[in-house]
C-alpha positions in Angstrom: -16.8 6.3 0.7 -16.2 7.8 -2.7 -17.3 6.2 -5.8 -13.8 6.7 -7.3 -10.3 7.5 -6.0 -8.2 9.4 -8.4 -4.4 9.2 -8.1 -2.3 11.8 -10.0 1.3 10.8 -10.6 2.2 13.5 -13.3 2.9 13.4 -17.1 2.0 15.6 -19.8 -1.6 15.9 -18.6 -0.4 17.9 -15.7 2.4 20.0 -17.4 2.3 23.7 -17.0 4.4 26.4 -18.7 6.7 28.6 -16.7 7.6 31.7 -18.7 10.7 32.4 -16.6 12.2 29.1 -17.6 10.7 28.7 -21.0 9.9 25.1 -20.4 7.2 22.8 -19.2 7.2 21.3 -15.8 4.7 18.8 -14.2 2.3 20.8 -11.9 -0.6 20.1 -9.7 -3.2 17.6 -10.9 -5.2 19.3 -13.7 -8.0 16.6 -13.3 -9.2 18.5 -10.3 -9.9 21.6 -12.5 -11.4 19.5 -15.4 -13.8 17.6 -13.1 -14.8 20.8 -11.0 -16.2 22.5 -14.2 -18.6 19.4 -14.7 -21.8 18.6 -13.0 -21.0 15.1 -12.0 -23.3 12.9 -9.9 -20.6 10.8 -8.5 -18.2 11.4 -5.6 -14.5 11.2 -5.9 -11.4 12.3 -4.3 -8.2 13.4 -5.9 -4.7 12.8 -4.4 -1.4 13.9 -5.9 1.1 11.1 -5.2 4.0 12.6 -7.3 4.6 15.1 -10.0 6.9 13.3 -12.5 7.2 12.9 -16.1 6.6 9.3 -16.8 10.1 8.9 -18.3 11.4 9.7 -14.8 9.4 7.3 -12.9 11.5 4.6 -11.2 11.0 1.1 -9.9 10.6 2.6 -6.4 8.0 5.1 -7.7 6.0 2.2 -9.3 6.2 0.3 -6.1 4.7 3.2 -4.3 2.0 3.6 -6.8 1.2 -0.1 -6.4 1.2 0.2 -2.6 -1.1 3.3 -2.7 -3.6 1.5 -5.0 -3.6 -1.7 -3.1 -4.0 0.2 0.2 -6.9 2.5 -1.2 -10.1 1.9 0.6 -12.0 2.4 -2.7 -12.3 -0.4 -5.2 -12.4 1.9 -8.3 -9.2 3.7 -8.9 -8.4 6.2 -11.8 -4.7 7.1 -12.4 -3.5 10.0 -14.4 -0.1 9.1 -15.6 2.3 10.1 -18.4 1.9 8.3 -21.7 5.4 7.1 -22.3 5.6 4.4 -19.6 1.9 4.1 -18.7 1.9 0.6 -20.1 4.8 -0.4 -17.8 3.0 1.0 -14.6 -0.2 -0.6 -15.8 1.3 -4.1 -16.1 2.8 -3.6 -12.6 -0.6 -3.2 -11.2 -2.2 -6.4 -12.5 -1.4 -8.3 -9.3 -3.9 -6.2 -7.4 -7.1 -8.1 -7.0 -10.8 -7.0 -6.5 -10.2 -3.5 -7.8 -11.0 -1.8 -11.2 -8.0 0.3 -12.1 -7.9 2.6 -15.1 -4.9 4.7 -16.2 -5.3 7.7 -18.5 -3.2 10.6 -19.5 -2.8 13.1 -22.4 -0.6 13.7 -25.4 -0.8 17.5 -24.7 -1.2 19.3 -21.4 -4.7 19.5 -20.1 -4.6 23.3 -20.1 -4.2 23.4 -23.9 -7.5 23.9 -25.8 -6.4 21.1 -28.2 -5.6 18.7 -25.5 -7.2 15.2 -25.6 -7.1 15.3 -21.7 -10.8 16.0 -21.2 -12.0 13.4 -23.5 -9.5 10.7 -22.0 -10.6 11.6 -18.5 -14.3 11.1 -19.5 -13.6 7.9 -21.1 -11.6 6.7 -18.1 -14.2 7.8 -15.5 -16.9 5.9 -17.4 -14.6 2.8 -17.8 -13.6 2.7 -14.0 -17.3 2.7 -13.0 -18.5 0.0 -15.6 -15.6 -2.4 -16.1 -15.1 -5.6 -13.8 -12.0 -5.7 -11.6 -8.7 -5.6 -13.6 -6.3 -3.1 -14.9 -7.1 -1.0 -18.1 -5.7 1.9 -20.1 -8.1 4.6 -21.5 -6.5 6.5 -24.3 -7.5 7.5 -27.9 -11.3 6.8 -27.5 -10.6 3.1 -26.6 -10.3 1.0 -23.4 -7.4 -1.5 -23.4 -6.5 -4.3 -21.0 -3.1 -3.5 -19.4 -1.3 -6.5 -21.0 -2.7 -6.0 -24.5 -1.8 -2.4 -25.4 1.3 -0.5 -26.6 2.0 3.2 -27.5 2.7 3.6 -31.1 5.1 6.4 -31.1 5.1 6.9 -34.9 1.3 7.4 -35.0 1.3 9.0 -31.4 -1.6 6.9 -30.1 -2.2 3.7 -28.1 -3.1 0.5 -30.0 -4.1 -3.1 -29.3 -1.3 -5.6 -29.4 -2.0 -8.3 -32.0 
């Protein structure tokens, strides 16, 4: 069995630019490319569950994410997700017992040189291996419990709830 199961649901981290349309669309999981360039000593698998901007994720999509995580044979799950509704999805996963679940994403597409994606993925990968069971968000150099975090749109970062 793999050390970590990675589930990609879309978001900015997976956005790609299509010249013909002059817009960004969610593409295949960029985490595969990021991790393939590293000399990792853990085993993992990546599955693409959906390719959606997080603002387009529905209650039905969240139910599918929850079922997929609950049914996964691995007890360490990393989810790449759009940042706008990441907290909502994380809170919905809190009922899953005996699994360590970490959500992460990026504020710029992973393919951009200035993206925070590689850093966030590294933090999330370390977190999912070292934290106890529960649901967490790894963003902006910090690990947050799912029920104690919010996205500060004005500062464009995640922060702890007071």
